[in-house]
NUSEZA-208585 format. One line per field, with one value per residue: z negated, x negated, y of N, C-alpha, C in turn; residue in three letters; residue number from 0. Coordinates in steps of 0.2 Angstrom, whole numbers, plus 5000, padded with zeros to 4 digits. Each point is the difference from the previous one (the first is absolute). Example, Ala and Ser with C-alpha at 12.3 -4.5 7.8 and 13.67 -1.06 7.14 Angstrom:
2
nz = [4961:5004]
nx = [4934:5002]
ny = [4972:5005]
caz = [5000:4999]
cax = [5004:4996]
cay = [5006:5006]
cz = [5000:4997]
cx = [4996:5004]
cy = [5006:5005]
type = [ALA:SER]
seq = [0:1]
END
This chain:
247
nz = [4912:5001:5006:4992:5005:4995:5005:4995:4997:5002:5003:5009:4997:5005:4997:5006:5004:4995:4996:5003:4998:4994:5005:5001:4996:4998:4993:4998:4994:5004:4995:4998:4996:5000:4992:5005:4999:4994:5002:5006:5003:5006:4994:5002:4997:5000:5005:5005:5004:4998:4996:5005:4999:4992:4999:4995:4994:4999:4991:4996:5000:5000:4993:5002:5005:4997:4997:5002:5004:4990:4999:5003:4996:5002:4995:5003:4997:5002:4996:4998:4995:5002:5004:4995:4995:4997:5007:5002:4995:4999:5007:4991:5002:5002:4997:4997:5005:4997:5009:4999:5006:4997:5001:5004:5002:5004:4992:5005:5004:4996:4997:5009:4999:4996:4998:5004:4997:4997:5003:5000:5000:4994:4991:4996:5008:4994:4996:5001:4996:5005:5003:4994:4997:5005:5003:4992:5003:5006:4996:4999:5002:5005:4998:5007:5005:4998:5007:5006:5001:5001:4999:5000:5000:5000:5001:4996:4994:5005:5002:4998:4999:5009:5002:4993:4998:5007:4999:4998:5005:5001:5005:5009:5002:5002:5005:5004:4991:5001:5009:5001:5005:5004:4992:4996:4991:4996:4995:5006:5005:4995:5005:5003:4998:4994:5004:5001:4994:4994:5004:5004:4995:5004:4997:4998:4997:5002:4997:5003:4996:5001:5005:4996:5000:4997:5002:5005:4997:4998:5007:4995:4995:5003:5004:4996:4997:5001:5002:4996:5001:5006:5003:4999:5003:5004:4999:4996:5002:5001:4991:4999:5008:5006:4998:4994:5002:5001:5007]
nx = [4520:4996:5002:5000:4999:4993:4996:5001:4993:4997:4992:5002:5008:4999:4997:4996:5003:5000:4995:4994:5004:4997:4995:5002:5003:4996:5005:4995:4996:4995:4998:4993:4998:5004:5005:4997:5000:5003:5001:5000:4996:4997:5000:5004:4999:5007:4997:4998:5006:5002:4999:4992:5005:5002:5001:5007:4995:5001:5002:4997:4997:4999:5002:4996:4993:5003:4999:4999:4999:4996:4997:5001:4999:5005:4994:4993:4997:4996:5000:4991:5001:4995:5006:5004:5000:4994:4997:5003:5001:4997:4999:5003:4998:4995:4996:5005:4998:4997:4999:5004:4998:5003:4991:5002:4994:5002:4999:4999:5008:5001:4997:4999:5005:5001:4999:5004:5005:5000:4993:4999:5004:5004:5002:4999:4994:5002:5002:4999:4997:4998:5000:5000:4995:5000:5000:4993:4999:5002:4998:4994:4997:5004:4997:4996:4998:4991:5003:5001:4992:5000:4993:5002:5004:4995:4995:4998:5002:4999:5000:5000:4991:5001:5004:4998:4993:5002:5003:4997:4994:5001:4997:5002:5003:4993:5007:5000:5002:5001:4999:4993:4999:4996:4997:4996:5008:5001:5007:5000:5002:5002:5004:4997:4993:5005:5001:4995:5006:5002:4992:4997:5005:5004:5002:5003:4996:5004:4998:4997:4991:5007:4995:5002:4998:5003:4998:5000:5004:4997:4997:5005:4998:4997:5004:4999:4994:5000:4998:4996:4993:5001:5001:4995:4998:4995:5000:4998:4994:4994:4998:4996:4997:5003:5007:4997:5008:4997:5002]
ny = [5986:5002:4994:4999:4998:4998:4998:4998:5004:4996:5007:4999:5000:5002:5003:5000:4992:4998:5003:4993:4996:5004:5003:4994:5003:5004:4999:5001:5004:4995:5003:4999:4993:5004:4994:4994:5004:4999:4995:5000:5002:5007:5003:4998:4992:5000:4992:5004:5007:5002:5000:5003:4998:4999:4994:5004:4998:5000:4999:5004:5000:4995:4999:5004:5001:4994:5006:5002:4995:5000:5007:4999:4994:4995:4998:4999:4995:4999:4995:4999:4995:4998:5002:4999:4997:5005:5003:4993:4997:5008:4999:4997:5010:4999:4995:5001:5004:4997:4996:4994:5000:4995:5000:4992:4997:4994:4995:4996:5004:5002:4998:4995:5001:5001:4995:4999:5005:4996:4992:5009:4999:4999:5000:5004:4998:4997:5001:4997:5004:5002:4996:4996:5002:5007:4996:4998:5005:4999:4990:5004:5003:4998:4996:5001:4996:5003:4999:4996:5001:4992:5006:4990:5001:5005:5000:4997:5005:4999:4996:4995:4998:5001:4997:4994:5005:4999:4995:4999:5003:4992:4994:5004:4993:5002:4995:5010:4998:4995:5002:5001:5006:4998:5005:5006:4997:5004:5000:5000:5004:5002:4995:5002:5004:4998:5004:4997:4996:5003:5002:4990:5001:5000:4997:4998:4999:4992:4997:5001:5004:4997:4996:4998:4998:4999:4994:5001:5002:4992:5005:5004:5000:5004:4998:4994:5006:5002:4997:4996:5006:5000:4992:4999:5006:4993:4994:5002:5000:4993:4997:5005:4999:5002:4996:4998:4999:5006:4998]
caz = [4997:5006:4994:4998:4997:4998:5001:4992:5005:5000:5004:5005:5000:5004:4996:5005:5003:4998:5003:5003:4997:4995:5002:5007:4998:5006:4995:4993:4998:5001:4997:5002:4993:5000:4995:5000:5005:4993:5001:5002:5004:5008:4993:4995:5002:5002:5005:5002:5008:4998:4994:4995:5008:4997:4997:4993:4999:4990:5000:4999:5010:5005:5001:5000:5004:5001:4997:5003:5007:5003:5001:5008:5001:4998:4999:5000:4998:4999:4997:4992:4993:4997:5003:4995:4997:4997:4999:5003:4995:5001:5003:5003:5003:5004:5004:5000:5006:5008:5002:4997:5001:4999:5004:4994:5004:4994:4999:5002:5008:4998:4997:5004:5003:4997:5000:5006:4999:4993:4999:4992:4995:4993:4999:4999:5004:5003:4996:4997:4990:5001:5003:4995:4994:5003:5000:4993:4994:5007:5000:4990:4999:5006:4996:5006:5000:5005:5006:5000:5008:5000:5009:5005:5001:5004:5012:5008:4999:4999:5001:4997:4994:4997:5000:4991:4997:5001:4997:4994:5000:5002:5002:5005:5000:5008:5003:5002:4995:5002:4999:5003:5004:4993:4999:4994:4999:5001:4994:4999:5001:4992:4997:5007:4999:4997:5001:5010:5002:5004:5000:5002:5002:5002:4997:4995:5004:4995:5003:5005:4996:4989:4992:4992:4996:4992:4997:5004:4994:4996:5001:4998:4997:4997:5004:4998:4993:5005:4998:4991:4996:5002:5002:4994:4996:5008:4998:4996:5006:5007:4994:5005:5006:5003:5009:5004:5002:5008:5000]
cax = [5000:4996:4997:4990:4999:4996:4998:4989:4999:4993:4998:5001:5004:5006:5003:5002:5004:5010:4997:5003:5007:5002:4998:5003:5009:4997:5002:4994:4997:4998:4994:5000:4999:4998:4993:4999:4996:4997:4996:4995:4996:4998:4996:5002:4997:5005:5000:5002:4997:5001:5003:5002:5007:5000:5004:4994:4996:5002:5008:5005:4997:5003:5007:5004:5004:5006:5006:5001:5004:5014:5004:4995:5006:4998:4995:4998:4992:4999:4994:4999:5004:4992:4997:5003:5004:5001:5006:5005:5001:5002:5007:5005:5005:5000:5003:5006:5001:4997:5004:4992:5000:4992:5001:4998:4996:4995:4993:4994:4997:4999:4996:4997:5003:4995:4994:4996:4993:4994:4999:4997:5005:5001:5005:5006:5005:5002:5006:5008:5001:5001:5006:5004:5000:5008:5006:5007:4997:5005:5007:5005:5004:5005:5004:5001:4995:5001:4997:4993:5001:4994:4998:5001:5010:4999:4996:5004:5006:4998:5006:5006:4999:4998:5004:5005:4997:5004:5002:4998:5000:5006:4998:5003:4993:4999:4997:4997:4995:4998:4996:4996:4993:4992:4998:4998:5004:5001:4998:4994:4993:4994:4998:5002:4997:5002:5011:4996:5004:5004:4998:4999:5007:5005:5005:4998:4999:4993:4993:4998:5001:5001:4994:4993:4992:4998:4992:4997:4998:4994:4996:4999:5000:5002:5006:5002:5002:5004:5008:5002:5006:5002:5008:5007:5004:5006:5003:5006:5005:5003:5010:5003:5002:5005:4999:4997:5004:4998:4997]
cay = [5001:4993:4994:4995:4992:4996:4993:4997:4993:4999:4994:4996:4999:5002:5005:5002:4998:5003:5006:5006:4997:5007:5003:5005:5002:5008:5002:5001:5004:4995:4994:4992:5001:5010:5001:4999:5006:5001:4995:4999:5005:4998:4995:4990:4996:4994:5004:5004:5006:5006:5001:5004:5004:5006:4995:5000:4999:5002:4995:5005:5004:4993:5000:5007:4996:4999:5002:5004:4997:4996:5007:4999:4995:4992:5000:4995:5002:4990:5001:4995:5003:5001:5010:5003:4996:5000:5006:4998:4998:5001:5007:5001:5003:4998:4995:5002:5003:4994:4995:4996:4994:4997:4995:4997:4994:4990:5005:4994:5001:5007:5001:4999:5008:5008:4997:4997:5005:5006:4999:4999:5001:5000:4993:5003:5005:4994:5005:4993:4997:5009:5001:4997:5006:5004:4993:4997:5005:5006:4993:5005:5008:4999:4994:4997:4997:5002:4999:4993:4994:4993:4999:4994:5001:5007:4995:4995:5002:5010:5003:4998:5005:5007:4999:5004:5004:5006:5001:5001:5007:5006:5003:4997:4997:5003:4995:5000:5001:4996:5000:5006:5000:4996:5008:5004:5005:5004:4997:4993:5005:4997:4991:4999:4992:4997:5000:4996:4993:5001:5002:4996:4996:5004:4993:4997:4994:4998:4997:4993:4996:5001:4995:5002:4992:5003:4999:5008:5000:4993:4998:5006:5001:5010:5001:4992:5002:5005:4996:4998:5004:5005:4999:5002:5007:5000:4994:5007:5007:4996:4997:5004:5002:5002:4993:4993:4997:4998:4992]
cz = [5006:4995:5002:5002:5000:5002:4997:5008:4997:5004:5006:4997:5006:4998:5007:5002:5000:4998:5009:5006:5002:5005:5009:4999:4999:4994:4998:5001:4996:4995:5001:4996:4995:4995:5000:5001:4992:4997:5003:5006:5002:4998:4997:5005:5005:5010:5000:5005:4995:4995:4997:5006:4998:4996:4993:4995:4992:5004:5001:5009:5003:4998:5001:5007:5003:4996:5006:5007:4998:5002:5008:5003:4997:5001:4998:4997:4997:4995:4996:4996:4997:5000:4994:4998:4993:4996:5004:4995:4991:4999:5004:5004:5008:5002:5000:5005:5006:4997:4998:5005:5002:5006:4998:5004:4996:5001:5002:5008:4998:4996:5005:5007:4996:4999:5010:5003:4994:4993:4989:4999:4996:5000:5002:5007:5006:5000:4995:4995:5001:5001:4997:4998:5001:5000:4997:4998:5004:4995:4990:5005:5005:4995:5003:5005:5010:5007:5001:5007:5001:5009:5003:4998:5005:5003:4998:5002:5003:5003:4992:4992:4999:4999:4997:5001:5001:4997:4992:4995:5005:5007:5008:5002:5009:5003:5004:4999:5002:5003:5005:5002:4994:5003:4995:5002:4997:4992:4996:5000:4994:4998:5010:4998:5000:5004:5010:5002:5002:5004:5008:5001:5003:4993:4992:5001:4994:5002:5005:4995:4992:4994:4996:5001:4994:5001:5001:4992:4995:5004:4999:4992:4995:5005:4995:4994:5002:5003:4997:4996:5001:5003:4993:5001:5009:4995:4996:5004:5005:5002:5003:5004:5000:5008:4999:5001:5009:5001:5007]
cx = [4992:4994:4990:4999:4995:4998:4994:5001:4992:4996:5001:5005:5005:5004:4998:5002:5006:5000:5005:5007:5004:4997:5003:5006:5001:5005:4998:4993:4994:4991:4996:4993:4997:4995:4993:4994:4998:4995:4993:4996:4996:4993:4999:4999:5003:5002:5008:5000:5003:5003:4999:5003:5002:5010:4997:5000:5007:5008:5005:5001:5006:5004:5006:5001:5004:5006:4999:5000:5008:5002:5001:5005:4995:4993:5001:4994:4995:4993:5001:5000:4993:4995:5001:5005:5000:5006:5005:5003:5001:5005:5008:5005:4999:5002:5007:5003:5001:5005:4989:5001:4990:5001:4989:4997:4997:4993:4994:4999:4999:4993:4994:5001:4994:4993:4996:4999:5000:5000:4997:5009:4999:5004:5008:5004:5001:5008:5007:4999:5002:5009:5005:5001:5003:5006:5004:4999:5010:5006:5001:5003:5003:5007:5002:4996:5001:4998:4994:5002:4994:5001:5000:5004:5002:4998:5008:5009:5000:5009:5007:4997:5001:5009:5003:4993:5006:5008:5002:4999:5008:4999:5002:4991:5002:4996:4989:4991:4995:4996:4996:4994:4995:4996:4999:5002:4991:4996:4995:4990:4994:4999:5001:4997:5004:5006:5000:5003:5007:5003:5004:5007:5006:5006:4997:5001:4995:4993:5002:5002:4996:4998:4998:4995:4998:4993:4995:5000:4998:4997:4993:5001:5004:5006:5005:5003:5005:5008:5001:5009:5006:5003:5008:5003:5004:5007:5008:5003:5007:5008:5006:5002:5008:5000:4998:5004:5000:5001:4995]
cy = [4997:4996:5001:4994:4996:4994:4997:4993:4996:4997:4996:4997:5001:5007:5008:5002:5004:5006:5005:4999:5007:5003:5000:4997:5006:5002:5000:5002:4994:5000:4997:5003:5008:4997:4999:5006:5002:4992:5002:5010:4994:4994:4996:4996:4998:5007:5007:5003:5006:5002:5010:5004:5007:4999:5002:4994:4999:4996:5006:5005:4995:5001:5007:4999:4996:5001:5005:5002:4994:5005:4999:4993:4996:4997:4990:4998:4994:5002:4995:5002:4999:5006:5004:4998:5001:5008:5001:4997:5006:5007:4996:5000:4998:4993:4999:5005:4994:4996:4994:4993:4996:4993:4995:4996:4998:5004:4999:5002:5009:5001:4997:5006:5004:4998:5001:5013:5002:4996:5001:5002:5002:4996:5004:5005:4992:5003:4995:5002:5011:5000:4995:5004:5004:4996:5002:5009:5001:4998:5002:5008:4998:4993:4997:4993:5004:4998:4996:4999:4999:5003:4996:5001:5007:4996:4995:5001:5010:5005:4998:5004:5008:5003:5000:5003:5007:4998:5001:5008:5007:5005:4999:4995:5001:4996:5002:5003:4990:5002:5005:4997:5001:5004:4999:5005:5007:4998:4993:5004:4999:4994:4997:4989:4995:4997:4998:4997:5007:5009:5002:4997:5002:4997:4999:4990:4996:4996:4993:4993:4998:4998:5004:4997:5004:4999:5005:5007:4998:5005:5008:4999:5006:4998:4995:5005:5007:4996:4997:5005:5005:4994:4997:5006:4999:4998:5005:5004:4998:4998:5006:5003:5000:4995:4998:4994:5001:4994:5002]
type = [UNK:UNK:UNK:UNK:UNK:UNK:UNK:UNK:UNK:UNK:UNK:UNK:UNK:UNK:UNK:UNK:UNK:UNK:UNK:UNK:UNK:UNK:UNK:UNK:UNK:UNK:UNK:UNK:UNK:UNK:UNK:UNK:UNK:UNK:UNK:UNK:UNK:UNK:UNK:UNK:UNK:UNK:UNK:UNK:UNK:UNK:UNK:UNK:UNK:UNK:UNK:UNK:UNK:UNK:UNK:UNK:UNK:UNK:UNK:UNK:UNK:UNK:UNK:UNK:UNK:UNK:UNK:UNK:UNK:UNK:UNK:UNK:UNK:UNK:UNK:UNK:UNK:UNK:UNK:UNK:UNK:UNK:UNK:UNK:UNK:UNK:UNK:UNK:UNK:UNK:UNK:UNK:UNK:UNK:UNK:UNK:UNK:UNK:UNK:UNK:UNK:UNK:UNK:UNK:UNK:UNK:UNK:UNK:UNK:UNK:UNK:UNK:UNK:UNK:UNK:UNK:UNK:UNK:UNK:UNK:UNK:UNK:UNK:UNK:UNK:UNK:UNK:UNK:UNK:UNK:UNK:UNK:UNK:UNK:UNK:UNK:UNK:UNK:UNK:UNK:UNK:UNK:UNK:UNK:UNK:UNK:UNK:UNK:UNK:UNK:UNK:UNK:UNK:UNK:UNK:UNK:UNK:UNK:UNK:UNK:UNK:UNK:UNK:UNK:UNK:UNK:UNK:UNK:UNK:UNK:UNK:UNK:UNK:UNK:UNK:UNK:UNK:UNK:UNK:UNK:UNK:UNK:UNK:UNK:UNK:UNK:UNK:UNK:UNK:UNK:UNK:UNK:UNK:UNK:UNK:UNK:UNK:UNK:UNK:UNK:UNK:UNK:UNK:UNK:UNK:UNK:UNK:UNK:UNK:UNK:UNK:UNK:UNK:UNK:UNK:UNK:UNK:UNK:UNK:UNK:UNK:UNK:UNK:UNK:UNK:UNK:UNK:UNK:UNK:UNK:UNK:UNK:UNK:UNK:UNK:UNK:UNK:UNK:UNK:UNK:UNK:UNK:UNK:UNK:UNK:UNK:UNK]
seq = [0:1:2:3:4:5:6:7:8:9:10:11:12:13:14:15:16:17:18:19:20:21:22:23:24:25:26:27:28:29:30:31:32:33:34:35:36:37:38:39:40:41:42:43:44:45:46:47:48:49:50:51:52:53:54:55:56:57:58:59:60:61:62:63:64:65:66:67:68:69:70:71:72:73:74:75:76:77:78:79:80:81:82:83:84:85:86:87:88:89:90:91:92:93:94:95:96:97:98:99:100:101:102:103:104:105:106:107:108:109:110:111:112:113:114:115:116:117:118:119:120:121:122:123:124:125:126:127:128:129:130:131:132:133:134:135:136:137:138:139:140:141:142:143:144:145:146:147:148:149:150:151:152:153:154:155:156:157:158:159:160:161:162:163:164:165:166:167:168:169:170:171:172:173:174:175:176:177:178:179:180:181:182:183:184:185:186:187:188:189:190:191:192:193:194:195:196:197:198:199:200:201:202:203:204:205:206:207:208:209:210:211:212:213:214:215:216:217:218:219:220:221:222:223:224:225:226:227:228:229:230:231:232:233:234:235:236:237:238:239:240:241:242:243:244:245:246]
END
């Protein structure tokens, strides 16, 4: 049977560049944040580029598209748990059809990156709480701890991290998928303004300056409150990160 792999993320978690690896593999039908279309439309405050693009806008119809695509080949979809958390938690059948991977990034860095694009972001859209809730639901449902990647490990050790992921998913590691020409895949067009860095990339790489100044958050009480609320959920999930022994 064809695989369906779900990459669950929070915004600004480097999930898009990991998705690019699956696009470059060439053996997956890749969907970029399909459940975002039930959470937002072209009239929403969140910055977007082309949400009125004919994609389904209800949970059931999006699920149907993914299931139908699986009939034609392996499916990979990347999404944010907060887009559809209630529906997912009530849909054990759909959850059990998939292999699940979670990616997390240090809360302060992801919030600052998010704020730079969408200063009006609501607290829930930071995403760590919803991600943790889905993680816990899957743990209870399957009796197994889901696979967790820390985005800093991915950035610093991309080949090793992706190789480990492929082993976990019972996939062949394809070295050619680790490099690409700078371009915007068609899947990213509805949210293109969010993915400029990924669009201009040619591989997964760590930023040249990885330093993080936590006092930046203190200058913005709203961001600091968001950080204090979501950071504990990041810490809980980070305990289960795979491959931390990479040197």
